[in-house]
C-alpha positions as CSV (number, residue, x, y, z in Angstrom):
1,X,301.7,82.0,110.1
2,X,304.9,80.8,111.7
3,X,305.5,84.2,113.0
4,X,302.0,84.4,114.5
5,X,302.5,81.0,116.2
6,X,305.8,82.2,117.8
7,X,304.9,85.7,118.9
8,X,304.2,85.1,122.6
9,X,307.6,83.3,122.9
10,X,309.8,84.6,120.1
11,X,308.5,88.0,119.0
12,X,311.7,89.0,117.2
13,X,310.8,86.5,114.5
14,X,307.7,88.4,113.7
15,X,309.5,91.7,113.7
16,X,312.1,90.5,111.2
17,X,309.3,88.9,109.1
18,X,307.3,92.1,109.0
19,X,310.3,94.2,108.0
20,X,311.3,91.8,105.2
21,X,307.8,91.5,103.8
22,X,307.3,95.2,103.9
23,X,310.4,95.6,101.8
24,X,309.2,93.0,99.3
25,X,305.6,94.2,99.1
26,X,304.8,94.7,95.4
27,X,304.8,98.2,94.1
28,X,303.7,97.3,90.5
29,X,301.8,94.9,88.3
30,X,303.8,91.8,87.1
31,X,301.7,89.0,85.6
32,X,304.7,86.7,85.5
33,X,304.9,86.8,89.3
34,X,301.2,87.4,89.9
35,X,302.1,90.7,91.5
36,X,299.9,93.7,92.1
37,X,300.5,96.9,94.1
38,X,300.2,96.3,97.9
39,X,300.4,92.5,97.6
40,X,302.7,90.6,100.0
41,X,304.8,87.8,98.5
42,X,304.1,84.1,98.9
43,X,307.7,83.1,98.6
44,X,311.2,84.3,97.5
45,X,313.3,82.2,95.2
46,X,317.1,82.0,95.1
47,X,319.8,80.3,93.1
48,X,318.6,77.7,90.6
49,X,315.0,78.8,91.0
50,X,315.9,82.1,89.3
51,X,318.1,80.7,86.5
52,X,315.9,82.1,83.7
53,X,315.4,85.5,85.3
54,X,317.5,88.6,85.6
55,X,317.6,88.9,89.4
56,X,319.5,87.1,92.1
57,X,316.3,86.7,94.1
58,X,312.8,86.6,92.8
59,X,309.6,87.1,94.9
60,X,306.5,85.3,93.8
61,X,303.2,86.8,94.8
62,X,300.8,83.9,93.8
63,X,298.8,83.7,97.0
64,X,295.8,85.7,98.3
65,X,296.3,85.0,102.1
66,X,299.7,86.6,102.7
67,X,298.5,90.2,102.5
68,X,295.8,90.0,105.2
69,X,298.0,87.8,107.3
70,X,300.7,90.5,107.1
71,X,298.3,92.9,108.8
72,X,297.2,90.3,111.4
73,X,300.7,89.6,112.4
74,X,301.5,93.3,112.6
75,X,298.7,93.9,115.1
76,X,299.4,90.8,117.1
77,X,303.1,91.7,117.4
78,X,302.3,95.2,118.6
79,X,299.8,94.0,121.2
80,X,302.3,91.4,122.6
81,X,305.4,93.7,122.5
82,X,304.2,97.3,122.7
83,X,306.7,98.0,119.9
84,X,304.9,100.9,118.2
85,X,308.0,102.2,116.5
86,X,307.9,99.2,114.1
87,X,304.2,99.7,113.4
88,X,304.7,103.4,112.8
89,X,307.4,102.6,110.2
90,X,305.0,100.2,108.4
91,X,302.0,102.5,108.1
92,X,302.3,103.0,104.4
93,X,302.7,99.3,103.8
94,X,299.6,98.6,105.9
95,X,297.6,101.1,103.9
96,X,298.8,99.5,100.7
97,X,297.9,96.1,102.0
98,X,294.3,97.2,102.8
99,X,294.1,98.8,99.4
100,X,295.1,95.5,97.8
101,X,292.4,93.7,99.7
102,X,289.7,96.2,98.6
103,X,290.8,96.5,95.0
104,X,293.0,93.8,93.4
105,X,292.0,91.2,96.0
106,X,288.3,91.8,95.3
107,X,288.5,91.1,91.6
108,X,284.8,91.6,90.8
109,X,283.7,94.1,93.4
110,X,281.5,91.8,95.3
111,X,283.3,92.4,98.6
112,X,285.1,89.1,98.8
113,X,288.8,88.2,98.1
114,X,289.0,86.0,95.0
115,X,292.0,84.5,93.2
116,X,292.8,83.3,89.7
117,X,296.3,83.0,88.5
118,X,297.5,85.3,85.7
119,X,300.7,83.3,85.0
120,X,299.6,80.0,83.5
121,X,302.5,78.3,85.2
122,X,301.6,79.8,88.6
123,X,299.6,78.2,91.5
124,X,296.1,77.4,90.5
125,X,294.9,77.6,94.1
126,X,296.3,80.7,95.9
127,X,295.1,79.9,99.4
128,X,297.1,77.8,101.9
129,X,295.7,74.7,100.4
130,X,297.5,75.4,97.1
131,X,297.4,72.0,95.4
132,X,295.3,71.8,92.2
133,X,292.6,69.5,93.5
134,X,292.0,71.1,97.0
135,X,288.9,73.2,96.1
136,X,286.2,70.7,95.2
137,X,282.4,70.3,95.7
138,X,281.0,67.6,97.9
139,X,280.7,65.3,94.8
140,X,284.4,65.7,94.0
141,X,283.9,68.1,91.1
142,X,286.6,70.9,91.0
143,X,285.3,74.4,91.5
144,X,285.5,77.0,88.7
145,X,287.8,80.0,89.0
146,X,288.0,82.7,90.3
147,X,287.6,81.2,93.7
148,X,286.8,82.9,97.0
149,X,287.6,80.5,99.8
150,X,286.0,81.0,103.1
151,X,289.1,81.4,105.3
152,X,290.3,84.2,103.1
153,X,287.2,86.2,104.0
154,X,287.9,85.5,107.6
155,X,291.5,86.7,107.3
156,X,290.2,89.9,105.6
157,X,287.7,90.5,108.4
158,X,290.3,90.0,111.1
159,X,292.9,92.1,109.2
160,X,290.5,95.1,109.0
161,X,289.4,94.7,112.6
162,X,293.0,94.7,113.8
163,X,294.2,97.4,111.4
164,X,291.3,99.6,112.8
165,X,292.8,99.3,116.2
166,X,296.3,100.3,115.0
167,X,294.8,103.2,113.0
168,X,293.0,104.4,116.1
169,X,295.7,103.9,118.7
170,X,299.0,104.1,116.8
171,X,298.5,106.1,113.5
172,X,295.9,108.4,115.1
173,X,293.5,108.2,112.2
174,X,290.1,107.7,113.8
175,X,288.2,108.3,110.6
176,X,290.0,105.4,108.8
177,X,289.6,103.2,111.9
178,X,285.8,103.8,111.9
179,X,285.6,103.0,108.2
180,X,287.6,99.8,108.6
181,X,285.4,98.7,111.5
182,X,282.3,99.4,109.4
183,X,283.7,97.4,106.5
184,X,284.5,94.5,108.9
185,X,281.0,94.5,110.3
186,X,279.4,94.5,106.9
187,X,281.7,91.7,105.6
188,X,280.9,89.5,108.6
189,X,277.2,90.1,108.2
190,X,277.2,89.2,104.5
191,X,279.5,86.3,104.9
192,X,277.4,84.5,107.5
193,X,274.4,84.8,105.2
194,X,276.0,84.0,101.9
195,X,278.6,81.3,102.7
196,X,276.4,79.3,105.1
197,X,275.2,75.8,103.8
198,X,271.9,75.5,105.8
199,X,271.1,71.9,105.1
200,X,274.6,70.7,106.2
201,X,275.1,73.4,108.9
202,X,278.6,74.5,108.0
203,X,280.3,77.3,105.9
204,X,281.0,76.5,102.3
205,X,284.6,75.9,101.4
206,X,284.4,78.7,98.8
207,X,282.3,80.5,96.3
208,X,283.4,79.5,92.8
209,X,283.6,81.5,89.6
210,X,279.8,81.3,89.1
211,X,279.2,82.2,92.8
212,X,278.1,78.7,93.6
213,X,278.7,77.5,97.2
214,X,281.5,74.9,97.1
215,X,279.7,72.6,99.6
216,X,282.4,70.2,100.8
217,X,283.2,69.9,104.6
218,X,286.8,70.9,105.3
219,X,289.0,72.1,108.1
220,X,288.8,75.7,106.6
221,X,285.8,76.3,108.9
222,X,288.1,76.1,111.9
223,X,290.0,79.2,110.5
224,X,286.7,81.1,110.7
225,X,286.8,80.5,114.5
226,X,290.4,81.8,114.6
227,X,289.5,85.0,112.8
228,X,286.3,85.5,114.7
229,X,284.3,85.5,111.4
230,X,281.6,83.0,112.4
231,X,278.4,84.1,114.2
232,X,278.0,82.4,117.6
233,X,275.1,80.2,116.6
234,X,276.9,79.0,113.5
235,X,280.2,78.5,115.3
236,X,278.5,75.9,117.5
237,X,277.7,73.7,114.5
238,X,281.2,74.2,113.1
239,X,282.7,72.9,116.4
240,X,280.5,69.8,116.3
241,X,281.8,69.1,112.7
242,X,285.4,69.8,113.6
243,X,285.4,67.2,116.5
244,X,283.0,64.9,114.7
245,X,284.0,61.6,113.2
246,X,284.0,62.8,109.6
247,X,286.7,65.5,110.2
248,X,288.5,64.4,113.4
249,X,290.7,61.4,112.9
250,X,291.6,60.9,116.5
251,X,295.0,62.5,115.9
252,X,293.8,65.8,114.5
253,X,291.3,67.5,112.1
254,X,291.5,66.3,108.5
255,X,291.8,68.9,105.7
256,X,288.7,67.3,104.2
257,X,286.0,65.2,105.8
258,X,285.9,61.5,104.9
259,X,282.3,62.0,103.7
260,X,283.3,64.1,100.7
261,X,283.7,62.9,97.1
262,X,287.3,64.2,96.8
263,X,288.5,62.8,100.2
264,X,291.7,60.9,100.2
265,X,293.5,60.2,103.5
266,X,296.9,60.6,101.8
267,X,295.7,63.4,99.5
268,X,297.8,66.5,100.1
269,X,295.0,68.9,101.0
270,X,292.0,66.6,100.7
271,X,292.2,64.3,103.8
272,X,295.6,64.6,105.4
273,X,296.1,66.2,108.9
274,X,298.3,69.3,109.0
275,X,299.7,70.3,112.4
276,X,299.7,74.1,111.7
277,X,296.1,73.8,110.6
278,X,295.1,72.1,113.8
279,X,296.9,74.6,116.0
280,X,295.0,77.5,114.5
281,X,291.8,75.5,114.9
282,X,292.6,74.9,118.5
283,X,293.2,78.6,119.1
284,X,290.0,79.4,117.3
285,X,288.1,77.0,119.6
286,X,289.5,78.9,122.6
287,X,288.5,82.2,121.1
288,X,284.9,81.0,121.0
289,X,285.1,79.6,124.5
290,X,285.2,75.9,123.6
291,X,288.0,75.1,126.1
292,X,287.4,71.4,126.4
293,X,287.3,70.9,122.7
294,X,290.4,72.9,122.2
295,X,292.2,70.9,124.9
296,X,291.1,67.6,123.3
297,X,292.4,68.6,119.9
298,X,295.7,70.1,121.3
299,X,296.4,66.9,123.3
300,X,295.8,64.7,120.3
301,X,298.3,66.7,118.3
302,X,300.9,66.5,121.1
303,X,300.4,62.7,121.3
304,X,301.0,62.5,117.6
305,X,304.2,64.6,118.0
306,X,305.5,62.0,120.5
307,X,305.2,59.3,117.9
308,X,307.0,61.5,115.3
309,X,310.0,61.7,117.7
310,X,308.8,65.1,119.0
311,X,309.0,66.7,115.6
312,X,305.7,67.2,113.9
313,X,305.9,66.9,110.1
314,X,304.3,69.2,107.5
315,X,301.3,66.7,107.2
316,X,300.4,63.1,108.0
317,X,297.7,60.8,106.8
318,X,294.1,61.1,107.8
319,X,293.4,57.5,108.7
320,X,291.2,56.8,111.7
321,X,293.2,56.4,114.9
322,X,291.2,53.4,115.9
323,X,292.3,51.6,112.7
324,X,296.0,52.5,112.5
325,X,296.8,52.9,116.3
326,X,299.5,55.4,115.3
327,X,299.7,58.4,112.9
328,X,300.8,57.3,109.4
329,X,303.5,59.3,107.7
330,X,302.8,61.2,104.5
331,X,305.4,60.0,102.0
332,X,306.8,63.4,100.9
333,X,306.0,65.6,104.0
334,X,308.7,68.2,104.8
335,X,310.3,67.7,108.2
336,X,311.4,70.0,109.7
337,X,308.9,72.5,108.3
338,X,308.5,76.0,109.7
339,X,304.8,76.2,110.5
340,X,304.7,72.6,111.7
341,X,307.5,73.5,114.1
342,X,305.5,76.5,115.2
343,X,302.4,74.5,115.8
344,X,303.3,73.3,119.4
345,X,303.8,76.9,120.4
346,X,300.3,77.8,119.4
347,X,299.0,74.6,121.0
348,X,300.7,75.6,124.3
349,X,299.2,79.0,124.0
350,X,295.7,77.4,123.6
351,X,296.2,75.1,126.5
352,X,297.3,77.9,128.8
353,X,294.9,80.4,127.4
354,X,297.6,83.0,126.9
355,X,296.6,86.5,125.8
356,X,298.0,90.0,125.9
357,X,295.3,92.5,126.8
358,X,296.0,96.1,127.7
359,X,299.7,95.4,128.3
360,X,298.9,92.6,130.7
361,X,299.5,88.9,130.3
362,X,296.3,86.9,130.7
363,X,296.6,83.2,131.7
364,X,293.4,81.1,131.5
365,X,294.5,77.4,131.5
366,X,292.3,74.6,130.3
367,X,294.3,71.3,130.4
368,X,293.2,67.8,129.7
369,X,293.6,65.4,132.6
370,X,296.4,63.3,131.1
371,X,298.6,66.3,130.7
372,X,298.6,67.1,134.4
373,X,300.6,70.3,134.6
374,X,302.1,72.7,132.0
375,X,304.3,75.7,132.7
376,X,306.1,78.3,130.5
377,X,308.7,80.5,132.0
378,X,309.9,84.1,131.1
379,X,307.2,85.0,128.6
380,X,308.3,88.4,127.2
381,X,306.0,91.4,126.8
382,X,305.2,94.9,128.0
383,X,305.1,93.4,131.5
384,X,308.8,92.4,131.3
385,X,309.0,88.6,131.7
386,X,306.4,86.5,133.5
387,X,305.7,82.8,134.0
388,X,302.5,81.0,133.2
389,X,301.4,77.6,134.4
390,X,298.2,75.5,134.6
391,X,297.0,72.2,136.1
392,X,294.4,69.8,135.0
393,X,291.4,70.2,137.3
394,X,288.9,67.6,136.2
395,X,286.2,68.6,133.8
396,X,287.1,71.7,131.8
397,X,284.4,74.4,132.0
398,X,283.0,76.1,128.8
399,X,282.7,79.8,128.3
400,X,281.2,80.4,124.9
401,X,281.1,84.2,124.6
402,X,284.5,85.3,123.3
403,X,284.0,84.9,119.5
404,X,282.1,88.1,118.9
405,X,283.6,91.4,117.9
């Protein structure tokens, strides 16, 4: 995720990340490391962390999101840099990653990525919200495993859509590209039907081991905007929730709404505000044309950064801004932390509406009035280096037609 945040400004970070993850991609089954062929590692341990193992470094594969994210970053990198040589060199790794999504990721053949740890000491939750209590029903009851969280399905959809483009344009495999597009279309159709909670008008956090909808309101629905997974009519309701009082603290979107049974404003993934989470939500809002809402969220996060001495932490408490008047520190938050440090880059992209399309830099600014003016110089890409700037121009127009596809 950090690499994705930095691509428009520091694409070399993504290139190094892709090469490294490609080398570490699992080629075998290993229950101790939760490894399966084609799976991308969650972390690599060194030194004391490998004291009881036979290797100087030890990858751990206990997450279900790294593999589709690997494909998403690969396509985003190629689109922003035009570096097809790297993508050509990673074709076999991309095919293995897709195979993992379809086979090992989909544990029961229902078309969705599920996770359940094989190592009893591994992570119980293998999504980005990896604490043990993060996947709970509205009444606070923990969901059964295996769990299929909603954002994982969005990542799988986006990964297949993006990989289809690379297959068509770079690897020259139009048959595989057409099949990936077909699979993505079907996944989106089924997901919008089967994950929707009609009485509360948002997507379920997950399907649990008994295929019940985990009906708590969380920030995960914002990732469905980033991936393009939500149908337009359902996205509208999700936007209302994301900027509504239950989820939006005034500083950012909480990981869990304060209406839910498991909510805790200082719970690691059940009520705190995570800057990286909010940055991806802001970009998702722009993707669906909600420019004013994206600007509001982005500016709130930048205001919080100022009060953290311009260094956003991993997470902070989810208390209402009207009550505390300042963002409350989370006691054990990492600072600095990579994807928190990358969050302002993605927020800048959202505010300026930066996109790379057909080898051209697109700039579509939507700035809140207090920000005044924002400019970024020497943005690298197939165009060489170009500048982008925007000015606040009163009310920000909405263009709600970009989420489909």
